[in-house]
C-alpha positions in Angstrom: 51.8 79.9 89.7 51.9 79.6 86.0 52.1 76.1 84.5 54.0 75.4 81.4 51.9 74.2 78.4 52.0 70.4 77.8 52.7 69.3 74.3 51.4 65.9 73.1 52.6 64.6 69.8 50.8 61.8 68.0 53.0 60.5 65.3 52.0 57.9 62.8 48.6 57.4 64.5 46.6 58.0 61.3 48.7 55.5 59.3 48.5 52.9 62.0 44.7 53.3 62.2 44.4 53.0 58.4 46.6 49.9 58.4 44.5 48.3 61.1 41.3 49.1 59.3 42.7 47.6 56.1 43.8 44.5 57.9 40.4 44.2 59.5 38.6 44.5 56.2 40.8 41.9 54.6 40.1 39.5 57.6 36.3 40.1 57.2 36.5 39.3 53.4 38.5 36.1 54.1 36.0 35.0 56.7 33.1 35.8 54.5 34.6 33.7 51.7 35.0 30.7 54.1 31.6 31.0 55.7 29.3 31.6 52.7 27.2 28.4 52.3 27.6 28.2 48.5 31.4 28.5 48.6 31.6 26.1 51.5 29.5 23.6 49.7 31.6 24.0 46.5 34.8 23.6 48.5 33.5 20.4 50.2 32.5 18.8 46.9 35.8 19.8 45.1 38.0 18.5 48.0 36.1 15.1 48.3 34.4 12.7 46.0 31.1 14.3 44.9 29.3 10.9 45.1 30.5 10.4 48.6 29.4 13.9 49.7 25.9 13.4 48.1 25.6 10.0 49.7 26.4 11.4 53.1 23.9 14.3 52.7 21.2 11.9 51.6 21.9 9.6 54.5 21.8 12.5 57.0 18.6 13.8 55.5 17.0 10.3 55.6 18.1 9.8 59.2 16.7 13.2 60.2 13.4 12.4 58.5 13.0 8.9 59.9 14.3 9.2 63.4 11.1 10.9 64.7 8.6 8.3 63.4 6.6 6.4 65.9 7.2 3.0 64.3 10.2 1.1 65.8 11.2 -0.3 62.4 11.3 3.1 60.8 13.3 4.5 63.7 15.8 1.6 63.2 16.0 2.5 59.5 16.7 6.1 60.6 19.4 4.9 63.0 21.0 2.9 60.2 20.9 5.9 57.9 22.6 8.0 60.7 25.3 5.3 61.0 25.8 5.5 57.2 26.1 9.3 57.4 28.7 8.9 60.2 30.7 6.4 58.1 30.7 8.8 55.2 31.8 11.7 57.4 34.6 9.5 58.8 35.8 8.6 55.3 35.8 12.3 54.3 37.9 13.3 57.3 40.5 10.6 56.8 
């Protein structure tokens, strides 16, 4: 019993693969541009008031530094700084 040869044709597979690879590379470049810290920081400052951004960052840094102290009054100051950072974040997202 002889079997007939099977013929498989793959048309346009190479061009589809090249198109998919090009789209993937473009997606990676776009993600990289959005996720790089320097570009993200620049975008944040240009979209919002630079003074507001710096105030928020300073308040967040102060809160992070003060919240771990043993003194109750320093912890309260850290909590107030955290609230200030939250207000700044709220104003930036409105």
